[in-house]
KEDRENKOL-871402 format. One line per 10 residues: number of its first residue (from 0); their letters; for each residue z, x, y of C-alpha. Coordinates in Angstrom, 3 decimals. Last residue first. Layout:
% KEDRENKOL-871402
NUM) a) Z,X,Y ~ ...
% end
This chain:
% KEDRENKOL-871402
462) anklfakygr) -60.842,73.644,-120.149 ~ -63.743,75.592,-121.700 ~ -65.961,73.498,-123.922 ~ -65.239,70.006,-122.578 ~ -65.330,71.270,-118.976 ~ -68.639,73.117,-119.411 ~ -70.187,70.017,-120.954 ~ -69.020,67.909,-118.000 ~ -70.503,70.378,-115.548 ~ -73.896,70.501,-117.238
452) vaeyidaksg) -74.097,66.711,-117.477 ~ -73.026,66.420,-113.845 ~ -75.631,69.006,-112.771 ~ -78.393,66.851,-114.260 ~ -77.082,63.800,-112.427 ~ -76.771,65.809,-109.197 ~ -80.390,66.978,-109.489 ~ -81.637,63.451,-110.114 ~ -79.941,62.372,-106.901 ~ -78.385,58.906,-106.665
442) veypahmnlv) -79.229,55.765,-104.726 ~ -77.668,52.311,-105.117 ~ -79.244,48.867,-105.492 ~ -77.146,45.690,-105.511 ~ -74.766,47.430,-103.091 ~ -71.422,48.787,-104.299 ~ -72.233,52.327,-103.050 ~ -75.328,52.398,-100.840 ~ -75.699,56.197,-101.278 ~ -74.034,57.911,-104.244
432) avgcdivqmg) -72.413,61.328,-104.734 ~ -71.672,62.231,-108.350 ~ -68.360,62.713,-110.107 ~ -65.101,64.584,-110.482 ~ -61.772,62.961,-109.702 ~ -58.885,65.169,-110.783 ~ -56.297,64.937,-113.542 ~ -53.735,67.270,-115.135 ~ -51.562,65.283,-117.533 ~ -48.125,63.898,-116.703
422) ynamiyaitg) -48.730,60.598,-118.480 ~ -48.759,58.803,-115.109 ~ -51.711,61.039,-114.182 ~ -53.840,58.797,-116.382 ~ -53.218,55.856,-114.070 ~ -53.691,57.915,-110.899 ~ -57.126,59.050,-112.056 ~ -58.508,55.559,-112.798 ~ -60.259,55.433,-109.421 ~ -59.405,54.516,-105.829
412) gggadvkgme) -60.914,53.791,-102.443 ~ -60.789,54.595,-98.753 ~ -61.141,53.335,-95.215 ~ -62.224,54.843,-91.874 ~ -58.816,56.215,-90.882 ~ -59.172,59.649,-92.492 ~ -62.910,59.974,-92.048 ~ -64.828,59.750,-95.306 ~ -64.256,59.831,-99.065 ~ -63.227,63.479,-99.369
402) vmqyevdaed) -65.056,66.474,-100.776 ~ -65.007,69.754,-102.697 ~ -68.652,70.209,-103.759 ~ -69.985,71.600,-107.035 ~ -72.840,73.690,-108.418 ~ -72.530,74.646,-112.092 ~ -73.202,78.313,-112.910 ~ -71.150,78.046,-116.141 ~ -68.811,80.810,-114.927 ~ -68.573,79.112,-111.531
392) mikrleaiye) -67.786,75.728,-113.087 ~ -65.003,77.047,-115.313 ~ -63.492,79.188,-112.529 ~ -63.494,76.282,-110.071 ~ -61.887,74.121,-112.745 ~ -59.000,76.576,-113.174 ~ -58.518,76.771,-109.407 ~ -58.439,72.975,-109.219 ~ -55.752,72.895,-111.906 ~ -53.628,75.416,-110.025
382) anadnsgnkg) -53.964,73.429,-106.782 ~ -52.598,70.306,-108.445 ~ -54.572,67.044,-108.149 ~ -53.442,64.223,-105.866 ~ -53.726,60.840,-107.602 ~ -54.005,58.185,-104.978 ~ -52.528,54.822,-104.084 ~ -51.871,55.795,-100.469 ~ -53.606,59.031,-99.460 ~ -52.375,58.580,-95.844
372) ragthknfti) -53.992,55.210,-95.214 ~ -56.413,55.275,-98.140 ~ -56.665,56.538,-101.723 ~ -58.744,59.428,-103.039 ~ -57.333,62.868,-103.812 ~ -58.543,66.294,-104.845 ~ -62.029,64.783,-104.880 ~ -64.417,67.059,-106.769 ~ -68.123,66.362,-106.461 ~ -71.070,67.391,-108.592
362) gkglfassrk) -73.938,69.277,-107.001 ~ -75.649,69.576,-103.615 ~ -78.582,67.205,-104.147 ~ -77.063,64.337,-102.180 ~ -74.208,65.426,-99.950 ~ -70.467,64.871,-100.310 ~ -68.436,65.009,-97.106 ~ -65.551,67.271,-96.133 ~ -67.302,69.340,-93.456 ~ -69.204,66.274,-92.242
352) efveaflpdy) -66.275,64.009,-91.487 ~ -67.913,60.647,-92.172 ~ -67.521,57.231,-90.505 ~ -69.673,58.040,-87.432 ~ -72.497,59.513,-89.521 ~ -73.851,56.088,-90.420 ~ -77.596,56.851,-90.326 ~ -76.792,60.422,-91.405 ~ -75.417,59.090,-94.721 ~ -72.911,61.409,-96.393
342) casvdsslmk) -72.447,60.271,-99.992 ~ -69.302,58.421,-101.021 ~ -68.131,59.831,-104.345 ~ -68.662,58.434,-107.818 ~ -66.201,58.554,-110.686 ~ -65.561,60.838,-113.637 ~ -61.797,61.187,-113.843 ~ -61.938,64.697,-115.210 ~ -58.965,65.133,-117.483 ~ -56.668,67.743,-118.941
332) snqlarrvkv) -54.262,66.897,-121.740 ~ -50.818,68.397,-122.336 ~ -49.019,65.236,-121.209 ~ -51.094,62.965,-123.453 ~ -50.833,65.090,-126.588 ~ -47.143,65.752,-125.926 ~ -46.431,62.025,-125.718 ~ -48.277,61.449,-128.985 ~ -46.383,64.378,-130.499 ~ -43.076,62.740,-129.479
322) nsdgetlavl) -44.063,59.482,-131.162 ~ -44.806,61.199,-134.461 ~ -46.832,59.837,-137.383 ~ -48.446,62.812,-139.088 ~ -50.405,65.711,-137.643 ~ -54.051,64.683,-138.143 ~ -54.321,60.963,-138.949 ~ -51.002,60.093,-137.272 ~ -52.011,62.029,-134.161 ~ -55.312,60.197,-134.061
312) eavmnefyks) -53.626,56.797,-134.452 ~ -51.200,57.612,-131.633 ~ -54.165,58.616,-129.457 ~ -55.682,55.217,-130.234 ~ -52.498,53.449,-129.137 ~ -52.445,55.376,-125.857 ~ -56.029,54.345,-125.219 ~ -55.258,50.680,-125.888 ~ -52.037,50.537,-123.890 ~ -53.631,48.698,-120.955
302) qmgtagmsgi) -53.775,50.202,-117.460 ~ -57.237,51.629,-118.124 ~ -58.758,48.171,-118.353 ~ -59.906,46.459,-121.562 ~ -56.661,44.553,-122.157 ~ -56.338,43.526,-118.535 ~ -56.005,45.468,-115.281 ~ -58.072,48.441,-114.117 ~ -57.694,47.322,-110.464 ~ -60.702,45.058,-109.976
292) eekdvllccs) -63.525,47.616,-109.951 ~ -61.868,49.571,-112.730 ~ -62.121,46.556,-115.071 ~ -63.745,48.275,-118.081 ~ -63.502,51.730,-119.611 ~ -65.708,54.482,-120.989 ~ -63.437,57.294,-122.182 ~ -64.922,60.490,-123.610 ~ -62.550,62.721,-125.549 ~ -62.700,66.279,-126.790
282) trepnevelm) -60.028,67.767,-129.045 ~ -59.353,71.352,-128.057 ~ -61.302,74.295,-129.498 ~ -64.520,72.298,-129.523 ~ -66.807,72.229,-132.569 ~ -69.899,70.645,-130.985 ~ -70.700,69.405,-127.479 ~ -73.898,67.382,-127.195 ~ -72.517,63.874,-127.740 ~ -69.726,64.391,-125.215
272) aflspfscir) -72.105,65.727,-122.570 ~ -74.429,62.728,-122.906 ~ -71.444,60.356,-122.798 ~ -70.120,61.940,-119.604 ~ -73.668,61.790,-118.166 ~ -73.641,58.065,-119.095 ~ -70.256,57.403,-117.482 ~ -70.855,59.315,-114.237 ~ -74.066,57.694,-112.945 ~ -72.731,54.644,-114.784
262) ddhgyalims) -70.006,54.254,-112.185 ~ -71.141,53.180,-109.710 ~ -74.834,53.857,-110.433 ~ -74.890,50.171,-111.414 ~ -78.142,48.837,-109.977 ~ -80.891,51.364,-109.457 ~ -82.750,53.677,-107.112 ~ -83.139,57.167,-108.575 ~ -83.769,60.273,-106.481 ~ -86.072,63.306,-106.295
252) rdigcdrakg) -89.286,61.384,-106.961 ~ -91.002,63.410,-104.175 ~ -92.377,60.235,-102.586 ~ -88.833,58.908,-102.727 ~ -86.963,56.878,-105.340 ~ -87.670,56.828,-109.080 ~ -86.908,53.397,-110.473 ~ -84.181,51.744,-112.529 ~ -85.544,48.522,-113.996 ~ -85.581,44.951,-112.812
242) apvieleasq) -83.245,42.075,-112.081 ~ -80.118,42.535,-109.991 ~ -76.941,41.329,-111.724 ~ -75.361,37.958,-112.506 ~ -72.795,38.082,-115.305 ~ -72.137,35.432,-117.933 ~ -68.988,35.463,-120.051 ~ -68.912,32.148,-121.883 ~ -66.011,30.158,-123.299 ~ -65.981,27.377,-120.696
232) fdleemgyke) -69.776,27.492,-120.425 ~ -69.784,26.062,-123.952 ~ -68.774,22.716,-122.420 ~ -72.367,22.202,-121.253 ~ -73.936,22.464,-124.695 ~ -75.647,25.525,-126.149 ~ -77.971,25.861,-129.115 ~ -79.340,28.916,-127.299 ~ -83.007,28.170,-126.608 ~ -83.243,24.436,-127.284
222) cliklinakv) -79.754,23.636,-126.024 ~ -80.206,25.728,-122.898 ~ -83.547,24.020,-122.193 ~ -82.015,20.558,-122.603 ~ -79.078,21.521,-120.417 ~ -81.463,22.618,-117.658 ~ -83.342,19.309,-117.964 ~ -80.111,17.346,-117.622 ~ -79.199,19.347,-114.507 ~ -82.543,18.377,-112.981
212) adkedeklet) -82.092,14.712,-113.970 ~ -78.626,14.321,-112.494 ~ -77.827,10.621,-112.907 ~ -77.290,10.424,-116.656 ~ -75.678,7.187,-117.903 ~ -78.934,5.690,-119.204 ~ -80.076,8.865,-120.899 ~ -83.070,10.719,-119.485 ~ -85.832,11.413,-121.985 ~ -88.189,8.623,-120.821
202) eslpkngill) -87.394,9.399,-117.179 ~ -88.627,12.969,-117.613 ~ -86.036,15.676,-117.035 ~ -86.103,16.933,-113.487 ~ -87.557,20.276,-112.318 ~ -85.659,22.126,-109.566 ~ -83.802,24.862,-111.437 ~ -81.573,27.949,-111.536 ~ -80.366,28.645,-107.986 ~ -77.274,30.831,-108.286
192) dlnegeivta) -74.297,30.019,-106.102 ~ -73.073,32.655,-103.670 ~ -72.142,29.946,-101.162 ~ -68.506,29.782,-102.305 ~ -68.093,33.454,-101.389 ~ -69.251,32.831,-97.833 ~ -72.411,34.467,-96.466 ~ -72.341,35.492,-92.798 ~ -68.568,35.636,-93.268 ~ -67.891,39.352,-93.834
182) akkelqaagl) -70.771,40.322,-91.514 ~ -69.105,38.581,-88.586 ~ -70.840,35.409,-87.419 ~ -73.245,35.124,-84.483 ~ -76.253,35.398,-86.783 ~ -75.204,32.199,-88.526 ~ -75.353,30.242,-85.252 ~ -78.959,31.290,-84.587 ~ -80.083,30.856,-88.181 ~ -82.438,27.900,-87.948
172) hilldtivfv) -85.709,29.834,-87.574 ~ -84.265,32.775,-89.531 ~ -84.124,30.712,-92.728 ~ -80.688,30.322,-94.275 ~ -80.119,32.276,-97.467 ~ -80.709,31.490,-101.122 ~ -79.148,33.092,-104.180 ~ -81.946,33.875,-106.611 ~ -82.950,33.713,-110.258 ~ -85.601,35.334,-112.427
162) pdtpdeginv) -87.989,33.828,-114.972 ~ -88.844,35.988,-117.944 ~ -92.334,37.309,-118.724 ~ -91.614,40.742,-117.244 ~ -88.478,40.938,-119.439 ~ -85.335,41.490,-117.375 ~ -84.668,37.986,-116.058 ~ -82.712,36.297,-118.816 ~ -80.380,38.113,-121.206 ~ -77.949,35.903,-123.098
152) evvsgdkkav) -76.265,36.843,-126.372 ~ -74.981,34.005,-128.537 ~ -71.599,34.267,-130.241 ~ -70.733,32.214,-133.325 ~ -67.140,31.298,-134.070 ~ -67.715,27.577,-134.598 ~ -66.123,26.919,-131.192 ~ -68.911,28.772,-129.433 ~ -68.900,32.083,-127.566 ~ -71.689,32.436,-124.977
142) vghlslpttv) -72.476,36.023,-124.109 ~ -73.689,37.999,-121.137 ~ -76.578,38.705,-118.801 ~ -78.324,36.642,-116.112 ~ -80.908,38.235,-113.841 ~ -81.357,38.342,-110.079 ~ -84.316,38.746,-107.744 ~ -83.081,39.292,-104.150 ~ -82.781,36.582,-101.482 ~ -78.957,36.862,-101.242
132) wqykkiggyy) -76.822,39.640,-102.716 ~ -76.527,41.900,-99.669 ~ -74.800,39.164,-97.630 ~ -71.802,39.303,-99.929 ~ -70.910,42.896,-99.117 ~ -69.236,43.621,-102.417 ~ -65.857,44.789,-103.699 ~ -65.302,43.749,-107.285 ~ -66.455,40.624,-109.087 ~ -67.947,37.658,-107.198
122) htdlyafgdt) -67.156,34.092,-108.266 ~ -69.989,31.720,-109.134 ~ -71.207,28.119,-109.414 ~ -74.504,27.854,-111.300 ~ -77.057,25.704,-109.517 ~ -79.524,22.872,-110.089 ~ -81.487,21.545,-107.100 ~ -82.556,17.923,-106.557 ~ -80.117,17.073,-103.793 ~ -77.148,18.556,-105.659
112) eylpnrkvdi) -76.924,19.450,-109.306 ~ -74.098,21.245,-111.096 ~ -73.473,23.839,-113.763 ~ -70.462,26.088,-113.250 ~ -67.456,24.815,-115.157 ~ -65.936,28.171,-116.170 ~ -67.413,30.241,-113.289 ~ -70.405,32.589,-113.502 ~ -69.754,36.159,-112.375 ~ -71.331,38.110,-109.496
102) rpsdihagli) -71.530,41.899,-109.577 ~ -69.650,45.101,-108.802 ~ -69.899,47.518,-111.730 ~ -68.079,47.900,-115.041 ~ -68.715,51.047,-117.071 ~ -65.781,53.181,-115.956 ~ -65.405,56.912,-116.423 ~ -62.978,59.249,-118.207 ~ -63.888,62.700,-119.515 ~ -60.914,64.073,-121.434
92) nmghsipekg) -60.086,67.547,-122.716 ~ -57.234,66.983,-125.147 ~ -53.681,68.245,-125.514 ~ -51.639,70.592,-127.681 ~ -50.464,67.507,-129.609 ~ -54.061,67.153,-130.778 ~ -53.610,70.286,-132.868 ~ -56.130,73.044,-132.032 ~ -59.469,73.235,-133.861 ~ -60.728,70.138,-132.100
82) iqflalskkm) -61.286,66.575,-133.265 ~ -64.201,64.904,-131.518 ~ -63.054,61.652,-129.913 ~ -64.913,58.709,-128.389 ~ -63.148,55.896,-126.549 ~ -64.870,52.619,-125.683 ~ -64.263,49.620,-123.466 ~ -65.983,46.198,-123.371 ~ -66.615,45.296,-127.017 ~ -63.049,43.954,-127.286
72) caayvkdgak) -61.752,47.545,-127.378 ~ -63.944,50.092,-129.149 ~ -62.674,53.178,-130.992 ~ -64.872,56.160,-131.811 ~ -64.680,59.002,-134.297 ~ -66.074,62.503,-134.748 ~ -64.674,65.046,-137.196 ~ -65.081,68.695,-136.208 ~ -61.502,69.695,-136.974 ~ -59.926,67.379,-139.506
62) lekgedivdk) -59.132,63.674,-139.756 ~ -57.261,62.105,-142.654 ~ -58.571,59.330,-144.861 ~ -56.860,56.107,-145.897 ~ -60.149,54.200,-146.211 ~ -58.936,51.516,-143.817 ~ -57.881,54.148,-141.263 ~ -61.232,55.972,-141.363 ~ -63.086,52.636,-141.173 ~ -61.024,51.597,-138.160
52) inkygaeeam) -61.844,54.914,-136.482 ~ -65.508,53.874,-136.370 ~ -67.634,56.907,-137.198 ~ -69.499,59.372,-134.961 ~ -72.432,61.330,-136.377 ~ -74.760,61.660,-133.378 ~ -76.703,58.518,-134.337 ~ -73.328,56.761,-134.494 ~ -72.617,57.867,-130.946 ~ -75.966,56.619,-129.612
42) kisltvcere) -75.468,53.201,-131.189 ~ -71.864,53.101,-129.994 ~ -72.999,53.919,-126.460 ~ -75.624,51.151,-126.470 ~ -73.158,48.489,-127.604 ~ -70.528,49.755,-125.151 ~ -72.958,49.736,-122.227 ~ -74.224,46.256,-123.125 ~ -70.671,44.918,-123.176 ~ -69.889,46.588,-119.828
32) tkgedlckky) -72.932,44.995,-118.241 ~ -76.257,46.408,-117.054 ~ -76.649,48.746,-120.016 ~ -80.226,48.687,-121.339 ~ -81.919,49.463,-118.021 ~ -79.231,51.943,-116.994 ~ -79.517,53.694,-120.364 ~ -83.292,53.952,-119.924 ~ -82.766,55.482,-116.490 ~ -80.357,58.054,-117.944
22) kenveelekl) -82.826,59.154,-120.614 ~ -85.496,59.601,-117.964 ~ -82.924,61.526,-115.931 ~ -82.010,63.918,-118.724 ~ -85.667,64.599,-119.527 ~ -86.449,65.207,-115.858 ~ -83.644,67.749,-115.564 ~ -84.735,69.514,-118.770 ~ -88.196,69.999,-117.301 ~ -86.722,71.242,-114.032
12) qcdnyktwln) -84.463,73.613,-115.977 ~ -87.411,75.157,-117.798 ~ -89.391,75.485,-114.582 ~ -86.562,77.298,-112.781 ~ -83.918,75.500,-110.735 ~ -82.374,77.041,-107.588 ~ -84.234,75.366,-104.692 ~ -83.819,71.836,-106.087 ~ -80.046,72.247,-105.927 ~ -79.901,72.106,-102.127
2) ksm) -77.802,75.019,-100.981 ~ -74.018,74.964,-100.897 ~ -72.157,74.601,-97.585
% end
């Protein structure tokens, strides 16, 4: 088993490690939704010299080695490319991660009042333990699209002067029957409604046909602040996430406690690596995609044709329009599916097989396969590809762990790896170990985050 990373770093590396992690924490704070992640990533990319591929196409320009472009999909997925010295049809080196995280979403007709309380009706997104989301401060992020074409951004609960929200739970004094329930039903999905108000509109302002004075007051506030009426909820995308900033964890400050490590603990390090690498031999690509937590479906998920279409545009702008070269580019590519791994937790050791487990502070993780029930639904990386990656990481002095999710029959999970493998490219899952995965607050190691950036840079340069 590899040594703890903290024992190998010199003073210069420790300083660099802290700089990387402070940058990462700021990205977590600014990017709590997929839209916010894309907006932030584009800003950082443009500062590093990347241009919108649409502008290149509109101007009728060609792309050459060293050029940097990005392509966004519906403001929720993003692909960055740096053109290499070799033709794109020879393949790309791809870092692919997802920027959506488990959360709670607001429904289409959500606002209601009952017994003097105003709520937003919700539907949870991704795999969560529902009971973990009650009695914790929550914030509201997203957009409200109006019929006139305008889009209003919403972010309530992050500024120290903002109000926060909460999902209530039954008090312990009356909870005897609740405590007899299974964990999956202690809190039902339909009871994950967000408490947003208790103050009624004054009787002088209340219209004659209005019965719900608290709801009416909420609508008044929304109208004053956002120019929003109740029917605008129908074309809104509002996400409920934990309020507050990413924080150092532990007396030794060796870890980070935050919402959204899955999978931003891989996506932001992938972005950092992509923005630092210059003049690659093979075209470099960083993919930040949506919808992984619910099967990678939809236009912004990895199963859509958006990425393939962008590769076709790149081929056309460098080698001429050729369907067969697009297929060659995809098949000849190599990819790290940058996704988190389950971290060994000694308090729940019974579900882990220690020899094959990922440990905090021991380096990046490689999962040859994921899946469940006999590797079902999994990409299974080739031995030759793993050997090549071992050589790259060893030569770059990057610490890594070869791991599995947990005990064979304990459960499992999936990533976007199997989708990209459908093109015939070499793919393996490579990420960072996380404690409390899919909880409102997850734990990651600063050392592993730093090592991920180093490993991803080594892959882009040398694969």
